[in-house]
C-alpha positions in Angstrom: 5.9 14.5 -20.2 2.3 15.6 -21.3 0.0 17.2 -19.0 -2.6 14.9 -17.6 -6.1 16.2 -19.3 -8.4 15.7 -16.1 -8.8 14.7 -12.4 -9.3 11.2 -13.3 -6.0 9.5 -13.0 -7.1 5.8 -14.1 -11.0 4.8 -15.2 -12.3 1.3 -16.2 -15.6 1.2 -17.7 -17.0 -2.4 -18.3 -13.8 -3.9 -18.8 -13.8 -7.5 -19.9 -10.9 -9.9 -20.9 -11.0 -13.2 -22.5 -7.7 -15.2 -23.5 -7.6 -16.9 -27.0 -8.1 -20.0 -24.7 -11.6 -18.8 -23.8 -10.9 -17.9 -20.5 -12.3 -14.9 -19.3 -10.8 -13.3 -16.6 -12.1 -10.1 -16.3 -16.3 -9.7 -16.4 -17.2 -5.9 -16.2 -14.8 -4.3 -14.1 -16.1 -0.5 -13.7 -13.9 1.7 -11.5 -12.0 5.2 -10.8 -9.4 6.4 -9.5 -8.7 10.3 -8.9 -5.2 12.2 -8.9 -3.2 11.6 -5.8 -5.2 8.9 -4.4 -3.5 5.7 -3.0 -5.8 2.7 -3.6 -5.4 -1.1 -2.9 -6.2 -3.7 -5.1 -6.6 -6.9 -3.0 -8.0 -10.2 -3.9 -7.1 -13.7 -3.8 -4.7 -15.7 -6.4 -6.5 -15.9 -9.7 -8.9 -13.0 -9.0 -7.3 -11.0 -12.0 -5.7 -8.6 -10.2 -2.4 -9.0 -12.7 -4.5 -9.2 -15.7 -5.7 -5.8 -14.8 -2.8 -4.5 -13.9 -1.5 -5.4 -17.3 -4.7 -3.7 -19.3 -3.0 -0.1 -17.6 -0.7 0.1 -19.8 -1.7 -1.8 -23.5 0.4 -4.9 -22.4 -3.5 -6.6 -22.8 -6.1 -4.8 -24.7 -9.7 -4.8 -23.1 -11.8 -7.6 -25.0 -14.4 -5.1 -24.9 -15.4 -1.9 -22.8 -12.7 1.2 -22.2 -9.9 2.2 -20.4 -8.7 5.7 -19.7 -5.1 6.4 -17.9 -5.0 10.5 -17.3 -8.0 10.9 -20.0 -6.5 9.6 -22.9 -8.6 6.1 -23.7 -6.1 2.8 -24.5 -5.8 2.6 -28.0 -2.7 0.7 -30.2 -2.1 3.9 -31.7 -1.4 5.9 -28.4 0.6 2.9 -25.8 3.6 5.4 -25.9 1.9 8.3 -24.6 0.2 6.5 -22.3 3.2 4.8 -21.1 4.6 8.3 -20.1 2.0 8.6 -17.6 2.1 5.8 -15.8 4.4 3.6 -14.7 4.3 -0.2 -13.7 6.6 -2.0 -11.0 6.5 -5.8 -11.9 6.6 -8.6 -8.7 9.6 -9.9 -10.3 11.9 -7.3 -11.1 13.5 -9.2 -13.8 11.1 -8.6 -16.1 12.2 -5.1 -16.4 16.1 -5.3 -15.4 18.0 -5.9 -18.7 21.0 -3.6 -19.2 24.6 -4.4 -18.6 25.0 -1.9 -15.6 22.8 -0.5 -12.7 22.9 3.2 -14.3 22.0 1.9 -18.0 18.7 0.1 -16.6 17.6 3.4 -14.9 19.0 5.7 -17.7 16.9 3.8 -20.4 13.3 5.6 -19.6 14.8 9.2 -20.0 17.2 8.1 -23.1 13.7 7.1 -24.6 12.0 10.3 -23.5 14.8 11.9 -25.6 16.3 13.9 -22.9 19.9 15.8 -22.8 22.7 13.4 -21.0 22.9 16.0 -18.2 19.1 15.6 -17.6 19.4 12.2 -17.8 22.3 11.7 -15.4 20.1 14.3 -13.0 17.4 11.9 -13.6 19.3 8.6 -12.6 21.3 10.0 -9.7 17.9 11.1 -7.9 15.7 7.7 -8.8 18.8 5.8 -7.3 18.8 8.5 -4.2 15.2 7.7 -3.5 15.6 3.8 -3.4 18.8 4.2 -1.5 20.9 2.4 -4.1 23.2 5.5 -4.4 27.0 4.4 -5.6 25.2 1.5 -7.3 25.5 3.1 -11.2 28.7 1.1 -12.7 27.3 -2.1 -10.6 25.9 -5.2 -12.8 21.8 -5.3 -11.8 22.1 -9.0 -12.0 24.7 -9.2 -9.6 22.4 -7.7 -6.6 20.2 -9.1 -4.2 16.8 -9.7 -5.0 15.6 -6.9 -2.5 18.0 -5.0 -3.8 16.8 -5.6 -7.8 13.5 -5.0 -6.6 14.7 -1.5 -5.4 16.3 -1.0 -8.7 13.1 -1.9 -10.8 11.2 1.0 -9.2 14.1 3.0 -10.0 13.5 2.5 -13.7 10.0 3.4 -13.3 10.5 6.9 -11.0 13.6 7.8 -13.6 11.0 8.6 -16.5 8.6 10.3 -13.9 5.1 9.0 -14.5 2.5 10.7 -12.4 0.8 7.4 -11.8 2.6 4.5 -10.3 1.4 0.5 -10.2 2.9 -1.5 -7.9 2.4 -5.6 -8.4 3.2 -7.1 -4.8 5.4 -4.5 -3.8 6.6 -5.8 -0.5 7.1 -9.5 -1.4 10.9 -11.0 -0.5 11.7 -7.4 1.0 13.4 -7.6 4.3 11.8 -5.8 7.2 13.9 -2.7 7.0 13.7 -2.0 2.8 9.9 -2.7 3.8 9.6 -0.2 5.8 11.7 2.1 3.8 9.6 1.5 1.0 6.2 2.0 3.3 7.4 5.2 4.0 8.5 6.5 0.7 5.0 5.2 -0.7 3.0 7.3 2.1 5.2 10.7 1.3 4.8 10.3 -2.4 2.1 12.7 -4.1 1.6 10.6 -6.9 -1.5 8.6 -7.9 -0.7 5.0 -6.5 -2.3 1.8 -7.2 -0.8 -1.2 -5.1 -1.6 -4.8 -6.4 -0.9 -6.8 -3.2 -1.8 -9.4 -1.2 -0.2 -8.1 2.3 -3.0 -6.3 3.7 -0.8 -4.6 6.1 1.0 -2.2 3.4 -2.4 -1.7 2.1 -3.6 -0.8 5.1 -0.2 1.4 6.0 -0.6 3.2 2.6 -3.5 3.2 0.8 -6.7 5.1 2.2 -9.5 3.3 -0.4 -9.3 -0.4 -1.4 -10.8 -2.3 -4.4 -11.4 -6.1 -3.7 -11.6 -8.3 -7.0 -13.2 -11.4 -6.9 -13.4 -13.9 -9.9 -12.5 -10.9 -11.9 -15.2 -8.3 -11.2 -15.0 -5.5 -8.2 -16.8 -7.0 -5.2 -16.5 -4.2 -2.7 -15.0 -0.2 -3.2 -14.8 2.0 0.0 -12.4 3.3 2.4 -9.9 0.9 3.5 -10.6 1.0 7.3 -14.0 -0.1 6.5 -13.0 -3.3 3.9 -9.5 -4.2 5.8 -11.6 -4.4 9.2 -14.5 -6.4 7.7 -13.5 -9.9 8.8 -16.6 -11.0 6.7 -16.1 -9.6 3.9 -12.3 -10.9 3.7 -12.9 -14.5 4.4 -15.6 -14.7 1.8 -13.4 -13.6 -0.7 -10.5 -16.0 0.9 -8.4 -12.9 2.2 -7.6 -12.4 6.3 -7.3 -9.8 8.2 -4.3 -7.4 7.7 -2.0 -9.3 10.6 -1.8 -5.9 12.5 -5.4 -6.5 13.8 -5.0 -10.2 14.1 -2.5 -9.4 16.5 -4.8 -7.1 18.2 -7.8 -9.6 18.1 -5.3 -11.9 19.4 -4.1 -9.9 22.5 -7.9 -8.7 23.1 -9.2 -12.5 22.9 -6.1 -13.6 25.3 -6.9 -11.2 28.0 -10.2 -12.3 28.3 -9.7 -16.0 28.0 -11.7 -17.6 30.8 -8.7 -19.8 31.4 -6.6 -17.1 32.7 -6.1 -16.8 36.2 -6.7 -13.5 37.4 -2.9 -13.1 38.2 -1.8 -13.4 35.1 -4.6 -11.3 33.6 -3.2 -8.6 35.9 0.1 -8.9 34.5 -0.4 -9.1 30.9 -3.2 -6.1 31.2 -1.4 -4.0 33.2 2.1 -4.1 30.7 0.3 -4.9 27.3 -2.2 -2.5 25.8 -3.9 -2.7 22.5 -4.5 0.9 20.8 -6.1 1.1 17.7 -5.5 5.4 16.5 -7.3 7.8 14.4 -4.7 10.3 13.1 -5.7 13.4 10.7 -8.7 15.1 9.1 -9.1 11.7 6.9 -9.3 9.7 10.1 -6.8 7.5 8.8 -6.6 4.6 11.4 -3.9 2.2 12.6 -2.7 -0.2 15.3 -0.2 0.3 17.8 0.5 -2.5 20.9 2.4 -0.1 23.6 3.7 -1.4 26.9 2.6 0.4 30.2 4.5 0.8 33.8 1.1 1.5 35.4 -0.7 3.8 37.2 -0.4 5.6 33.8 2.8 6.5 32.8 3.1 5.4 29.2 6.9 4.7 28.2 6.2 5.7 23.9 6.1 9.9 23.1 3.3 12.6 23.5 0.5 12.0 21.4 -0.8 15.4 20.5 -3.5 14.2 18.1 -6.8 12.6 18.9 -7.1 8.7 19.2 -9.0 5.9 21.3 -8.6 2.9 22.7 -10.2 -0.3 21.7 -9.5 -2.4 24.6 -10.8 -1.9 28.2 -8.7 -3.2 31.1 -10.8 -5.3 33.9 -9.3 -3.2 36.9 -12.1 -0.9 38.1 -9.9 2.1 37.8 -8.8 1.7 34.3 -11.1 1.1 31.5 -11.8 2.8 28.0 -14.6 2.3 26.1 -15.0 1.7 22.0 -15.7 5.4 21.3 -13.3 7.9 20.1 -11.9 9.4 23.4 -9.6 12.5 22.9 -7.0 12.6 25.9 -3.3 12.9 26.7 -0.8 10.8 28.4 1.3 14.0 30.3 3.6 12.3 32.7 3.1 14.8 34.7 -0.5 13.6 35.1 -1.5 10.2 36.1 -4.8 9.9 35.3 -6.7 9.9 31.5 -8.3 13.4 30.9 -11.4 13.7 28.6 -12.5 16.7 27.1 
């Protein structure tokens, strides 16, 4: 595989695209993604996400503007080189499965790279191991379940080891367990990743940056915690808050509903508690809902990293403000410690 020429993995400069029927889909898209970044491209149906994605490996060619992948400008003359740098996993796995067996599908990419037989077998085994399909080598791809075919489609891309991965709705029709496995793999991966998705929860879990595409234009670009917590921005572009944050809001509203009697409020307030956590040097945020027996033992494991509580209890002796409060949950100590 060719070495990446520079630190920018994907670069679009004033890209326009119009179909032969004169329908303009992309209208001056400009953005760049650095090596190793994990970015979500979100937008409502018809925003142009799939069309933009199809430009990244030359399936569609821009009407005007420039697109570079790993420093190489996309042209018809260098598409083979481009496609060694970037792998696209389509929403429908049957769009990229066509061989008689699982092994043959996964081996197709390495075979076209001209690798020796031993290397191809090693690549196939590694890719199938990553997606949890070890032992499936001799099975027919089309006799697998949809979720298994979805994972197989990912393996067909991983086997030729591109530096950049683009996913079109990666979690669609996945069962919860395999969705969680995919999220963990994406979080651990060191590759450049672009997720084109309606699933804003997977975007919140995996990506530190979001691009919002609306009517063929990038209308917002920023940290995921700013984009995905912004109800006004999302709803103005026909999107909703991630489910985790909607649950967080619902719990908060329930606890503070005027119609709730104090007895029920105290019960719910004592046993349900929503935490919005901030972890690590990049200040990645996510929401947990914990069950608590008070006073103030926690049922979850010790938390050694800094986080903050985004809800407050109504009881006089147990309040949290909305600022970051470093504290511990030591079972031997009954009160929250602040530094």
